[in-house]
MDTraj code that builds the backbone (N, CA, C; nanometers):
import mdtraj as md
import numpy as np

residues = "MET TYR PRO GLU LEU TYR LEU TYR VAL GLU ARG VAL ARG ALA ARG GLU LEU GLN ALA GLU ALA ALA ARG HIS ARG ARG GLU ARG ARG PRO SER VAL THR TRP GLU THR ARG LEU GLY TRP VAL LEU VAL GLU THR GLY LEU ARG LEU VAL HIS ARG ARG ALA".split()
xyz = np.array([
    [2.4798, -0.1574, -1.2981],
    [2.3596, -0.1952, -1.3688],
    [2.3169, -0.0780, -1.4581],
    [2.2666, -0.1114, -1.5744],
    [2.2208, -0.0096, -1.6663],
    [2.0944, 0.0573, -1.6125],
    [2.0814, 0.1881, -1.6309],
    [1.9627, 0.2578, -1.5784],
    [1.8308, 0.2037, -1.6361],
    [1.8308, 0.1680, -1.7639],
    [1.7087, 0.1156, -1.8250],
    [1.6700, -0.0174, -1.7622],
    [1.7695, -0.0995, -1.7352],
    [1.7433, -0.2289, -1.6739],
    [1.6913, -0.2106, -1.5316],
    [1.7482, -0.1156, -1.4603],
    [1.7036, -0.0873, -1.3244],
    [1.5581, -0.0428, -1.3234],
    [1.5211, 0.0461, -1.4152],
    [1.3823, 0.0914, -1.4245],
    [1.2886, -0.0233, -1.4604],
    [1.3332, -0.1111, -1.5504],
    [1.2521, -0.2257, -1.5886],
    [1.2278, -0.3169, -1.4686],
    [1.3318, -0.3426, -1.3912],
    [1.3201, -0.4291, -1.2736],
    [1.2256, -0.3661, -1.1712],
    [1.2371, -0.2357, -1.1509],
    [1.1493, -0.1673, -1.0559],
    [1.0029, -0.1720, -1.1010],
    [0.9782, -0.1582, -1.2306],
    [0.8406, -0.1654, -1.2807],
    [0.7825, -0.3048, -1.2638],
    [0.8642, -0.4064, -1.2884],
    [0.8180, -0.5440, -1.2702],
    [0.7860, -0.5685, -1.1234],
    [0.8717, -0.5226, -1.0356],
    [0.8483, -0.5399, -0.8922],
    [0.7219, -0.4646, -0.8475],
    [0.6995, -0.3468, -0.9018],
    [0.5793, -0.2709, -0.8684],
    [0.4542, -0.3455, -0.9132],
    [0.4577, -0.4055, -1.0317],
    [0.3436, -0.4836, -1.0787],
    [0.3188, -0.6044, -0.9896],
    [0.4275, -0.6693, -0.9453],
    [0.4123, -0.7836, -0.8549],
    [0.3487, -0.7409, -0.7233],
    [0.3921, -0.6282, -0.6686],
    [0.3360, -0.5799, -0.5430],
    [0.1893, -0.5413, -0.5585],
    [0.1547, -0.4783, -0.6718],
    [0.0152, -0.4419, -0.6962],
    [-0.0726, -0.5663, -0.7091],
    [-0.0220, -0.6680, -0.7771],
    [-0.0980, -0.7919, -0.7916],
    [-0.1165, -0.8603, -0.6565],
    [-0.0130, -0.8591, -0.5745],
    [-0.0232, -0.9194, -0.4418],
    [-0.1221, -0.8433, -0.3537],
    [-0.1211, -0.7122, -0.3631],
    [-0.2155, -0.6317, -0.2859],
    [-0.3595, -0.6579, -0.3330],
    [-0.3794, -0.6695, -0.4621],
    [-0.5129, -0.6978, -0.5146],
    [-0.5599, -0.8356, -0.4691],
    [-0.4713, -0.9331, -0.4703],
    [-0.5066, -1.0666, -0.4234],
    [-0.5423, -1.0637, -0.2756],
    [-0.4671, -0.9887, -0.1998],
    [-0.4944, -0.9773, -0.0568],
    [-0.6311, -0.9117, -0.0320],
    [-0.6638, -0.8095, -0.1098],
    [-0.7938, -0.7439, -0.0952],
    [-0.9079, -0.8382, -0.1298],
    [-0.8903, -0.9214, -0.2316],
    [-0.9955, -1.0146, -0.2715],
    [-1.0175, -1.1227, -0.1668],
    [-0.9114, -1.1624, -0.0974],
    [-0.9211, -1.2715, -0.0006],
    [-0.9761, -1.2268, 0.1338],
    [-0.9785, -1.0979, 0.1599],
    [-1.0292, -1.0499, 0.2880],
    [-1.1771, -1.0786, 0.3005],
    [-1.2165, -1.1077, 0.4224],
    [-1.3583, -1.1318, 0.4479],
    [-1.4332, -0.9989, 0.4409],
    [-1.5485, -0.9964, 0.3763],
    [-1.6228, -0.8705, 0.3646],
    [-1.6901, -0.8288, 0.4950],
    [-1.7072, -0.9234, 0.5885],
    [-1.7753, -0.8886, 0.7130],
    [-1.6838, -0.8049, 0.8026],
    [-1.7457, -0.7384, 0.8967],
    [-1.6704, -0.6546, 0.9896],
    [-1.5999, -0.7457, 1.0891],
    [-1.4715, -0.7306, 1.1001],
    [-1.3946, -0.8147, 1.1909],
    [-1.3857, -0.7491, 1.3276],
    [-1.3393, -0.8258, 1.4230],
    [-1.3289, -0.7713, 1.5588],
    [-1.2247, -0.6617, 1.5668],
    [-1.1229, -0.6663, 1.4796],
    [-1.0222, -0.5600, 1.4807],
    [-1.0837, -0.4265, 1.4399],
    [-1.1722, -0.4303, 1.3410],
    [-1.2368, -0.3078, 1.2962],
    [-1.3265, -0.2521, 1.4063],
    [-1.4030, -0.3408, 1.4682],
    [-1.4901, -0.2960, 1.5764],
    [-1.4088, -0.2378, 1.6913],
    [-1.3001, -0.3059, 1.7280],
    [-1.2148, -0.2560, 1.8359],
    [-1.1558, -0.1202, 1.7995],
    [-1.1152, -0.1039, 1.6748],
    [-1.0602, 0.0238, 1.6299],
    [-1.1596, 0.1367, 1.6455],
    [-1.2844, 0.1129, 1.6060],
    [-1.3853, 0.2173, 1.6185],
    [-1.4177, 0.2468, 1.7640],
    [-1.4149, 0.1447, 1.8491],
    [-1.4372, 0.1682, 1.9925],
    [-1.3272, 0.2581, 2.0481],
    [-1.2032, 0.2325, 2.0072],
    [-1.0919, 0.3156, 2.0536],
    [-1.1042, 0.4588, 2.0020],
    [-1.1474, 0.4755, 1.8783],
    [-1.1660, 0.6094, 1.8228],
    [-1.2739, 0.6837, 1.8993],
    [-1.3867, 0.6172, 1.9225],
    [-1.4954, 0.6812, 1.9960],
    [-1.4523, 0.7179, 2.1375],
    [-1.3774, 0.6299, 2.2035],
    [-1.3289, 0.6584, 2.3390],
    [-1.2357, 0.7791, 2.3384],
    [-1.1467, 0.7840, 2.2420],
    [-1.0558, 0.8981, 2.2316],
    [-1.1299, 1.0279, 2.2080],
    [-1.2321, 1.0242, 2.1227],
    [-1.3105, 1.1448, 2.0974],
    [-1.3853, 1.1896, 2.2227],
    [-1.4355, 1.0943, 2.2995],
    [-1.5040, 1.1303, 2.4237],
    [-1.4070, 1.1942, 2.5222],
    [-1.2856, 1.1392, 2.5321],
    [-1.1861, 1.1971, 2.6223],
    [-1.1481, 1.3384, 2.5804],
    [-1.1305, 1.3609, 2.4515],
    [-1.0948, 1.4948, 2.4033],
    [-1.2097, 1.5909, 2.4297],
    [-1.3335, 1.5477, 2.4076],
    [-1.4493, 1.6330, 2.4285],
    [-1.4659, 1.6667, 2.5779],
    [-1.4367, 1.5702, 2.6631],
    [-1.4510, 1.5919, 2.8068],
    [-1.3512, 1.6936, 2.8580],
    [-1.2280, 1.6910, 2.8053],
    [-1.1238, 1.7809, 2.8532],
    [-1.1322, 1.9201, 2.7933],
    [-1.2061, 1.9351, 2.6878],
    [-1.2150, 2.0673, 2.6213],
    [-1.3080, 2.1608, 2.6937],
])
top = md.Topology()
chain = top.add_chain()
for i, resn in enumerate(residues, 1):
    res = top.add_residue(resn, chain, resSeq=i)
    for name in ("N", "CA", "C"):
        top.add_atom(name, md.element.get_by_symbol(name[0]), res)
traj = md.Trajectory(xyz[None], top)
């Protein structure tokens, strides 16, 4: 494959991925989901454990 063609294909694919990521961001619910809440609970628990052992 020609190098110019390869670069062109990679740029097109990058644009497709960026568009898909933007679409995914727009479709996400703006409210806080249970995964986010669970993540913060785990972070807080980990910080408490580290603080307790120090």
